[in-house]
N, C-alpha and C positions, 0 to 999 in steps of 0.2 A: 659173761663167759662162764661163771659158775653154774648157771642153769644148763648151758650146753654140756659142760663137763659131767654134771650129774646125770643128764639124760644119756650120754654116751656110756657112762658106767652102768646105769640101770637097764637100758634097752639095747646097748651095743652100738658100735659105730655105723652099722648099716641100717639103723632105724630111720624112719622118715624124718624130714626136717622138724626142728623143734616147733611145737604148737604155738609158741609165742612169736614166731618169726615175723608174722604180719604186723603185730603190735610194735615190735622193735623197729621194723622198717618205718612205720608211721612216726614213731617217737624220735628216732635218731636220723631219719632222712637217708638211710643207707641200708640196702638189703644185704643180708649175710648170704653169700653165694654157697651153693651146694645142694645136691639132690638127696643127701643123707645128713643126719645130724653129725656124724663124724667129719664129713667134708665141711660143714658149717663151723665146727669146733676148730678144725685146722685153719680155716680162713680167719677166724677171730684171733687165734693165737698168732698168726702171721702179721695181722694188723697191729697187735699189741707189741710184738717184737720190733716191728719197723718203727713204730712211734717211739718206743723206749730207746732204740739205737740212735735216734737223732739227738738225744740229750747228753750233755756232759755229765761226768760223775758229780760235779758240784750241783748241777740242776736236779739230778736224781735225789740227792740228799735233801735239798730244799723241798722238793715235792713230798718226800716221805716224812721228813722230820720237822720242817720249818726252817727258818733262817737263823735261829739262835743256836749257839753251842755252849753248853749242852742243851739239847732240845727238851721240851716239856715231857716228852715221852721218856727220854733217857733219865730225867730227874725222877719221874714217877716210878720207873723200873729200878732205879738205883744202879745204873751201869751205863757204859758207853757202847754204842753200836760199833760192831766190828771187832770187839774183844771176845775172848773165849767164853766169858761169863754171860755175854749178852743174850744169846738164844735161850739158854735155860731160864734165865731171870725173866725175860719177856714172855716165854711160854707159861711160866707159873703165874705171872701177873695177869695175862690175858685169860687164863683158865679161871682165875678167881673173880674176874670182872664181867665175863660174858659166858653165856651158856655154851657157845662154840667160839672160842677165841682163836681158833686156828686160821681164820680168814686173813689175819694180818701178818702171819709169819712169812709168807713168800715175799712180802714187800719190806718188812722191817727187820727180818732175820733170815735171809735166804741161806739154805744149806751150802751153797757154793762157797760161802765165806770160810767154811771149815777147811776147804782146799787151799786157803791162802789168798783168795781173790777179794778185792774190794775193801781196802782198809777204811773206806769212808762209810762202811756199814751197808752198802748197797751192791747188788750184782752189777757186773759190767754189761749183762744182757738182761732182757726182760725176765722176771721171775716166772 
């Protein structure tokens, strides 16, 4: 999905379908519908949201952090998911560990938590 989002940002939503569409269909056994990259991106986001919505908050937490509390990620960061300090600490840790550590933030520290949603450290809907 990141590749679709990047193409939409770079070429616009009306650009032709992503050039890797055929390879993705072959690899995953499912074509991403859409006559434009923007339509493909919308379809992929809808699939992700539908899959995420089928999970309980407990399942989401296990998928993102593992079954132990505190999780290994929380121990490494030095904080607990869902707290006020979590996102800034995770952001700093990811920046020091990866050239682009922002990829994990929507899953491990969604902005929606700032609005008081998801005390388990995960959004109630797909990030």
